[in-house]
Steps between C-alpha positions, in 0.01 A plus 500: 500500500210329327320245721477151349147368479591192312459265803129593525441430130402134535234521774365833362443382146328184630290707753381715218410198293299368795328827558365519147276217605274778618356471147425128526137538618443794275622297200255215582204731505626714209527183276161372607284809528658767287653300211253202526777240450417132532685273746684340205610848373628582846697173505638587155599854626702334778689308237562811281612697797779249566655562153728789616614275788569217260764708303710601807827381342460782249504751785785316652706524190437871472579585857809280500642604162356828389568774761314835450742788549732261679250369750356148501229533769389857557354579155323166462346520846388856422330396173349195681315726740368721224375202296322347797330822583396563140314156486294582812427856393373358171248283681395802699428709184455357144476122532152402394532158334683171522755614239566824684547305823758271336714793403480647857584172662789434274642852567484469875623141487808604308581770759468261801688220318789735411533618865484141622785391265724770648451393863490123411857525366611650839329228690653219281847648552467489874352142525812318598324203654146369551471670842609841371273464194212405725557802722521741199187347337311518828594872527369558148179309568451670838546844331232406240266373768561815721418721203186304416396480863530873546233559232297178514187622684510831321479310163141413568391820685636727222312314223169565678579867591683639196460237224749271313639772271602732775658209688717449182602867529628438858675175389675673211667745736680221691750386236601868458668464839727233337600764240588739773714242678677433173606866489648503851674149510877505473647322197851512364518564117660217299640448158343170429578291200253527209230241520583178312214254451747231391713540814191491724367193328828312538507584873137392543549180304805405713301558814229250405523175697289193557399634849396830345298338227304276751441806716359686202263206420380481860449879533314529174260214579450632852389841360318377193228297680159651404336764719128571563535834317265778605216252539519462879508886558200549280324223678568653840362839373188374311401199718637569845456880498855588586556871460814713447548565876489127578754434225727754671452317821603170344804680347599629844483147648676346213800743509525493876515120500737516208745675726446226751599256225815695431591493869439125529726438197770731638486342849470134428545417130808689375730201483240216441549304179296650219391149391341437842348847505338476152359153576312610813405832347326317216310266746403802717390715211255233383354451850474873570333565162196295603335770707504729189299253295277469808381852437353377170348188655358702799691306768468805730134398555593171648725671764250783568734771366424790274681487163694805597632352822577185314694686235697694764587171680616349166718797426645495858614141463613489139676840468820410684551194275496724194815683623664183632456349156630795305822584683661155435442556125697823516771344723537217241525764221749719683723211596515356144630831348864457396744769603557771244160489332278505812257768380455351155456137627267611785293691231492190277382274782251751631365539142449125479298518824292789356440314168375211711267728688373634156424139395321460839272790425440391136407153642265657739341714217461179291338314784254783578402505137474129472273468798309820393556699818359844441389803703162670485488760230175694439214259463734202460524303823833392651613141459734362776378137482829383362723708726553209745650289215742783417609520863546120535718488191709792629542348847590149385743623234716611794631136505652530150845621611533230763692247289772760420583583855755219528692650208555836673856572609584558867604873495621499856872543567687233698477714815123518480435120478452382859753243610378182658450502874752343733263218577452432124872523447563224768232281340672537158842415642357198680325372196820537305693305761241217492523483130878483508485213761254313290 
């Protein structure tokens, strides 16, 4: 009897996605030193790389309505692993220009996005209430963080020992494990109806509601606020002397504390109103972003710290909030997916988030160009004099989604909303009686 590996599918796919961050430090130095890309070009690359994630509904339609040989998951997951691997193998071999890099990033991005859509549909189907949705999303994020944590320090060491291209070879082998899993998972063949765009559109249109539209606006603005692009990373390399090994150390701290953030959310925040969560997350994100800009201003000198220790302390404090901020977005998305079109609607909402992220990177690229933030190339000196302005705009723009928080729906079920305490209930009854006597 064939063993069913389907239950390990969700954490495994996310673990592999996290483990591919072994290429993150390699990418930074590959872009800067091998391809000589400017900070603005790196920010633009971030926007381009999100394109495959912004068309996730297409993958959802295909996997939902166009089975391959009677299977809706296995073939698509197998193809996803091959595409992701091909993108990284391309960077390891023939990529030598900005245009080549775009092709490789789009290829790997399509593979990871396709795999993500398949497991997202399963997660959305199982998200019966906010608490269950929160637990599932925390499992997904924990799997990503665990995968990233397992390779975090290696990401810097390997760049210095074997070079960025060889790191890409190692990274490309990881998605192939997803293809192997796709072969061994158990899935029943199905005779699914032929895909109908009209039928899907009707179901989607009927699912739209006022709550859903306000959630879309909020999520898009949240993700679309401008970033600092690659300017800060380049500054830390050129001006502060951070090397690949140290970037790996920062990655290790970031992902370890990211898991702490997941645990905090799972332990204490599962059933908290998302409105309240988002309000305090925005406040905290602005406050905790200040040490980052302190690296540019040299605040570490006033507290007798080295810039490296200051950067590690900043990462230690801010990393948990990154995860605490992301999980509620996914919970909101999962809970707003109507039954019957979970995979399609989740893909649409996730695509809107990714489009917002692309806008964020484009905004960062424009800001870096506008304030003329450039790296040192040959005899041309670097110019980071305007970087602090880019960072201030990025930080303060975090307040932009604040007015829309009150429009978000409460996605908790009746059983998740805490009832008033006995003391409060007595006070309410007493107040009612007084009002009646009056």
